[in-house]
VOPAGU-2260 file (C-alpha; in pm, 1 decimal, decimal comma):
REM VOPAGU-2260
SITE   aa  ch    i         X         Y         Z
SITE  MET   A    0   12878,3    7826,2    5453,7
SITE  SER   A    1   13106,1    7598,2    5655,3
SITE  LYS   A    2   13417,4    7483,2    5470,7
SITE  PRO   A    3   13484,4    7109,2    5437,3
SITE  PHE   A    4   13735,9    6984,8    5694,7
SITE  GLN   A    5   14022,1    6804,4    5523,8
SITE  PHE   A    6   14189,5    6519,0    5709,2
SITE  LYS   A    7   14479,1    6312,6    5575,2
SITE  GLN   A    8   14265,4    6031,1    5433,6
SITE  PHE   A    9   13911,9    6173,3    5418,0
SITE  THR   A   10   13709,4    6494,4    5399,6
SITE  ILE   A   11   13424,5    6603,6    5625,7
SITE  ARG   A   12   13156,8    6823,7    5470,8
SITE  GLN   A   13   12975,4    6999,9    5753,4
SITE  ASP   A   14   12769,3    7284,6    5607,5
SITE  ARG   A   15   12439,0    7114,5    5706,3
SITE  CYS   A   16   12552,0    6986,0    6046,2
SITE  ALA   A   17   12479,3    7168,1    6370,4
SITE  MET   A   18   12792,7    7038,4    6539,6
SITE  LYS   A   19   13110,0    7094,6    6338,9
SITE  VAL   A   20   13435,7    6901,7    6356,9
SITE  GLY   A   21   13594,6    6975,1    6694,0
SITE  THR   A   22   13878,6    6861,4    6916,3
SITE  ASP   A   23   13650,3    6638,5    7127,3
SITE  GLY   A   24   13550,8    6419,4    6833,6
SITE  VAL   A   25   13905,6    6389,8    6701,8
SITE  LEU   A   26   14034,0    6304,5    7050,1
SITE  LEU   A   27   13781,1    6026,0    7095,9
SITE  GLY   A   28   13825,7    5887,2    6743,8
SITE  ALA   A   29   14202,2    5868,9    6789,6
SITE  TRP   A   30   14194,7    5750,4    7155,0
SITE  ALA   A   31   13929,3    5475,5    7143,0
SITE  SER   A   32   14100,6    5139,6    7169,3
SITE  VAL   A   33   14093,7    4905,0    6868,5
SITE  THR   A   34   14348,1    4659,6    7012,2
SITE  HIS   A   35   14067,5    4405,1    7067,6
SITE  ASN   A   36   14022,1    4401,4    6685,2
SITE  PRO   A   37   13652,6    4494,2    6665,2
SITE  THR   A   38   13460,9    4342,7    6375,1
SITE  THR   A   39   13152,4    4556,3    6435,6
SITE  VAL   A   40   13147,2    4922,9    6541,9
SITE  LEU   A   41   12859,0    5159,4    6627,8
SITE  ASP   A   42   12879,8    5540,3    6649,7
SITE  ILE   A   43   12583,4    5679,4    6848,4
SITE  GLY   A   44   12490,1    6036,9    6752,3
SITE  ALA   A   45   12711,9    6043,4    6445,5
SITE  GLY   A   46   12671,9    6405,8    6331,8
SITE  THR   A   47   12912,9    6446,2    6038,9
SITE  GLY   A   48   13025,0    6083,3    6068,8
SITE  LEU   A   49   13370,1    6182,9    6195,9
SITE  LEU   A   50   13408,6    5906,7    6457,9
SITE  ALA   A   51   13293,9    5630,7    6223,8
SITE  LEU   A   52   13534,6    5752,5    5954,0
SITE  MET   A   53   13828,6    5770,9    6196,1
SITE  LEU   A   54   13756,4    5416,8    6312,5
SITE  ALA   A   55   13726,7    5296,1    5953,6
SITE  GLN   A   56   14078,1    5434,8    5898,4
SITE  ARG   A   57   14215,6    5285,7    6222,3
SITE  SER   A   58   14057,5    4938,8    6221,2
SITE  ASN   A   59   13971,2    4645,3    5999,0
SITE  ALA   A   60   13611,9    4634,6    6126,5
SITE  GLU   A   61   13386,1    4492,3    5855,5
SITE  THR   A   62   13073,2    4672,2    5973,4
SITE  ILE   A   63   13077,9    5032,4    6096,5
SITE  ASP   A   64   12727,7    5159,0    6168,1
SITE  ALA   A   65   12630,7    5510,1    6268,2
SITE  LEU   A   66   12311,2    5644,3    6419,2
SITE  GLU   A   67   12181,8    5998,3    6359,5
SITE  ILE   A   68   11833,4    6134,9    6433,2
SITE  ASP   A   69   11865,1    6485,9    6282,3
SITE  ASP   A   70   11754,6    6494,9    5913,5
SITE  ALA   A   71   12022,1    6728,9    5780,4
SITE  ALA   A   72   12305,0    6570,2    5982,0
SITE  PHE   A   73   12196,1    6223,1    5864,9
SITE  GLU   A   74   12213,0    6332,8    5498,5
SITE  GLN   A   75   12552,5    6491,2    5552,1
SITE  CYS   A   76   12683,8    6182,7    5730,7
SITE  VAL   A   77   12575,8    5960,5    5438,8
SITE  GLU   A   78   12741,5    6204,1    5195,4
SITE  ASN   A   79   13069,1    6190,2    5392,3
SITE  PHE   A   80   13057,9    5810,0    5411,4
SITE  GLU   A   81   12995,8    5772,2    5038,1
SITE  ALA   A   82   13284,4    6004,9    4951,7
SITE  SER   A   83   13531,0    5817,1    5173,8
SITE  PRO   A   84   13766,5    5529,1    5083,4
SITE  TRP   A   85   13566,0    5298,2    5316,6
SITE  ALA   A   86   13213,3    5351,0    5180,2
SITE  ASP   A   87   13149,0    4974,3    5159,4
SITE  ARG   A   88   13204,6    4933,5    5537,3
SITE  LEU   A   89   13004,9    5236,9    5655,1
SITE  PHE   A   90   12628,1    5267,9    5702,7
SITE  CYS   A   91   12420,7    5537,5    5871,5
SITE  TYR   A   92   12077,5    5470,0    6024,1
SITE  HIS   A   93   11830,4    5757,6    6038,2
SITE  ALA   A   94   11676,5    5680,6    6377,1
SITE  GLY   A   95   11671,0    5766,1    6745,1
SITE  LEU   A   96   11857,7    5547,9    6991,6
SITE  ASN   A   97   11545,1    5407,8    7164,7
SITE  GLU   A   98   11395,8    5301,7    6832,3
SITE  PHE   A   99   11726,0    5148,9    6718,5
SITE  CYS   A  100   11768,8    4971,8    7051,8
SITE  THR   A  101   11432,0    4797,3    7033,0
SITE  GLU   A  102   11459,3    4697,8    6666,4
SITE  VAL   A  103   11820,4    4576,8    6635,1
SITE  ASP   A  104   11929,2    4233,8    6758,1
SITE  ASP   A  105   12295,5    4270,4    6662,7
SITE  THR   A  106   12564,5    4349,3    6914,9
SITE  TYR   A  107   12879,7    4556,1    6859,5
SITE  ASP   A  108   13242,5    4495,9    6959,0
SITE  LEU   A  109   13303,6    4868,7    6991,4
SITE  ILE   A  110   13053,7    5146,5    7058,4
SITE  VAL   A  111   13165,6    5510,9    7049,9
SITE  SER   A  112   12976,4    5826,1    7137,4
SITE  ASN   A  113   13052,8    6195,5    7163,6
SITE  PRO   A  114   12720,0    6264,7    7336,2
SITE  PRO   A  115   12535,2    6592,0    7400,5
SITE  PHE   A  116   12717,5    6778,6    7675,3
SITE  TYR   A  117   12499,4    7037,5    7831,4
SITE  ALA   A  118   12257,1    6916,0    8096,9
SITE  GLU   A  119   12127,5    7270,9    8143,0
SITE  ASN   A  120   11904,2    7428,4    7879,1
SITE  VAL   A  121   12126,3    7664,7    7683,8
SITE  SER   A  122   11972,8    7824,0    7378,6
SITE  SER   A  123   12194,3    7943,5    7095,7
SITE  GLY   A  124   11895,0    8027,7    6876,2
SITE  ASP   A  125   11977,9    7727,6    6655,2
SITE  GLY   A  126   11746,5    7436,8    6743,1
SITE  SER   A  127   11957,2    7165,7    6574,8
SITE  ARG   A  128   12275,5    7285,8    6744,7
SITE  ASP   A  129   12103,6    7301,3    7083,4
SITE  MET   A  130   11966,5    6950,1    7039,0
SITE  ALA   A  131   12310,8    6822,7    6944,4
SITE  ARG   A  132   12466,2    6988,4    7249,6
SITE  GLN   A  133   12214,0    6925,1    7527,1
SITE  ASN   A  134   12181,2    6589,5    7690,1
SITE  VAL   A  135   11804,2    6634,6    7724,3
SITE  SER   A  136   11794,7    6491,3    7370,2
SITE  LEU   A  137   12004,1    6189,9    7477,6
SITE  PRO   A  138   12038,5    6157,4    7857,1
SITE  PHE   A  139   12334,7    5955,2    7982,9
SITE  LYS   A  140   12103,1    5703,2    8151,0
SITE  GLU   A  141   11921,3    5631,1    7823,6
SITE  LEU   A  142   12250,1    5615,8    7633,1
SITE  LEU   A  143   12408,8    5371,2    7877,5
SITE  ARG   A  144   12094,0    5157,6    7907,6
SITE  CYS   A  145   12090,0    5108,9    7529,9
SITE  VAL   A  146   12465,8    5050,6    7518,6
SITE  SER   A  147   12426,3    4772,6    7779,0
SITE  GLN   A  148   12188,8    4601,6    7532,6
SITE  LEU   A  149   12390,1    4665,7    7215,7
SITE  LEU   A  150   12741,8    4594,1    7341,0
SITE  ALA   A  151   12891,2    4248,5    7282,6
SITE  GLU   A  152   12995,7    4051,5    7591,1
SITE  GLU   A  153   13364,2    4130,1    7534,3
SITE  GLY   A  154   13287,5    4469,0    7377,0
SITE  VAL   A  155   13413,3    4816,2    7468,4
SITE  LEU   A  156   13227,6    5148,8    7499,7
SITE  ALA   A  157   13440,7    5461,2    7442,2
SITE  ILE   A  158   13292,8    5799,9    7527,8
SITE  ILE   A  159   13398,9    6161,9    7592,0
SITE  VAL   A  160   13222,8    6380,2    7851,0
SITE  PRO   A  161   13290,7    6697,6    8047,5
SITE  PHE   A  162   13512,6    6618,0    8346,3
SITE  LYS   A  163   13235,2    6733,3    8585,3
SITE  GLU   A  164   13013,4    6450,8    8450,2
SITE  GLU   A  165   13275,2    6175,4    8490,0
SITE  ARG   A  166   13165,3    6053,5    8834,9
SITE  ARG   A  167   12795,2    6054,1    8747,5
SITE  LEU   A  168   12860,2    5860,5    8426,7
SITE  ILE   A  169   13056,9    5594,2    8618,8
SITE  GLN   A  170   12778,3    5562,8    8878,7
SITE  ILE   A  171   12510,0    5515,8    8610,9
SITE  SER   A  172   12723,8    5269,5    8415,6
SITE  LYS   A  173   12791,1    5054,2    8724,6
SITE  SER   A  174   12418,1    5030,0    8793,2
SITE  LEU   A  175   12385,7    4877,7    8442,7
SITE  GLY   A  176   12674,8    4634,7    8479,6
SITE  LEU   A  177   12929,6    4842,1    8286,2
SITE  PHE   A  178   13262,2    4919,6    8450,7
SITE  PRO   A  179   13536,5    5172,6    8368,6
SITE  LYS   A  180   13847,0    5018,8    8214,5
SITE  ARG   A  181   14049,5    5321,7    8103,1
SITE  ILE   A  182   14019,9    5693,2    8183,6
SITE  THR   A  183   14218,4    5981,1    8031,8
SITE  GLN   A  184   14155,8    6326,7    8175,3
SITE  VAL   A  185   14223,9    6610,2    7930,5
SITE  ARG   A  186   14366,4    6956,8    8001,8
SITE  GLY   A  187   14401,9    7232,6    7741,5
SITE  ASN   A  188   14744,0    7332,5    7880,2
SITE  PRO   A  189   14959,0    7248,5    8185,7
SITE  THR   A  190   14797,4    7514,4    8407,7
SITE  SER   A  191   14433,4    7481,0    8302,4
SITE  GLU   A  192   14174,0    7269,9    8482,1
SITE  VAL   A  193   14080,7    6924,2    8357,3
SITE  LYS   A  194   13811,0    6990,3    8097,3
SITE  ARG   A  195   13718,9    6654,7    7944,3
SITE  SER   A  196   13725,0    6288,0    8039,2
SITE  LEU   A  197   13777,1    6009,3    7786,9
SITE  LEU   A  198   13638,5    5684,5    7927,4
SITE  GLU   A  199   13623,1    5320,9    7821,3
SITE  PHE   A  200   13376,5    5075,4    7974,9
SITE  THR   A  201   13337,5    4696,7    7958,8
SITE  PHE   A  202   13117,8    4435,3    8126,6
SITE  GLN   A  203   13425,1    4306,3    8314,2
SITE  GLU   A  204   13521,9    4474,7    8640,1
SITE  MET   A  205   13896,9    4542,2    8654,9
SITE  GLU   A  206   14156,8    4782,7    8781,0
SITE  VAL   A  207   14115,3    5113,0    8599,8
SITE  SER   A  208   14405,1    5247,9    8392,2
SITE  LYS   A  209   14416,7    5627,1    8450,7
SITE  ASP   A  210   14628,5    5895,0    8289,0
SITE  GLU   A  211   14623,5    6256,9    8176,7
SITE  LEU   A  212   14661,0    6424,8    7839,3
SITE  ILE   A  213   14766,1    6788,6    7793,5
SITE  LEU   A  214   14691,7    6930,5    7448,2
SITE  GLU   A  215   14915,5    7239,3    7425,6
SITE  VAL   A  216   15229,1    7366,7    7595,3
SITE  ASP   A  217   15159,0    7709,2    7445,1
SITE  ARG   A  218   14903,5    7850,2    7201,0
SITE  HIS   A  219   14913,4    7622,6    6890,1
SITE  LYS   A  220   15223,4    7444,7    7026,8
SITE  TYR   A  221   15095,2    7093,4    7075,0
SITE  THR   A  222   15238,9    6845,2    7320,0
SITE  LEU   A  223   15423,6    6541,8    7188,9
SITE  GLU   A  224   15149,9    6314,1    7333,4
SITE  TYR   A  225   14869,0    6495,8    7152,0
SITE  ARG   A  226   15064,2    6508,2    6825,7
SITE  GLU   A  227   15134,7    6135,8    6854,1
SITE  LEU   A  228   14763,8    6065,9    6910,2
SITE  ALA   A  229   14632,6    6280,6    6622,1
SITE  LYS   A  230   14917,4    6264,5    6367,3
SITE  ASP   A  231   14740,6    6013,2    6138,3
SITE  PHE   A  232   14448,6    6252,4    6094,1
SITE  TYR   A  233   14537,0    6622,1    6105,5
SITE  LEU   A  234   14714,8    6754,6    5796,9
SITE  LYS   A  235   14947,0    6981,1    5994,5
SITE  MET   A  236   15049,5    6746,1    6273,0
């Protein structure tokens, strides 16, 4: 049984979730910009509810909705929301993105997603985990098409993808009228290859702000930049 993950201001129970708390989710939750003071937030593919909870801690958004299609993950997400200090601002929908997209008229000031990563079919023997990890269950094109409908005119989409998918994601987004605003490429350590890309998109075309984030200088010796980013969440940072 998976132990609950204790953050500074909330706890994530994850024993029924295929995808556990990981660095990617924490990175995105801490990195996504809230400087435009979003009133409404949507987390697509919520899993444990980690991103929504981090954004509840970081922002004054009145409405933070999450979307989760998997039965067990949906129940766990609701459980984590209800146990948090921000239960009155958090709501999880048990639905797929296409269904949600066609039925909801609201738009969101901030949309976040830590989407399925693996375009190739990789079987771990755990169906829920595979579905959570493979983008066959939520292809980028479908994700971005729905985001273009659900995002407010001045809204921001924040997403994390493997670095090798960065260019393709930008191409698809441009075809839907969404343009990159900010990109942070992530390396595990100074000598490793870029592994992840954190990207923000808006409907306004502008010069892209690009930088790099290195997580560790040595094993379990975190860089100042990463500690600064995650210090409000991790207990030991």
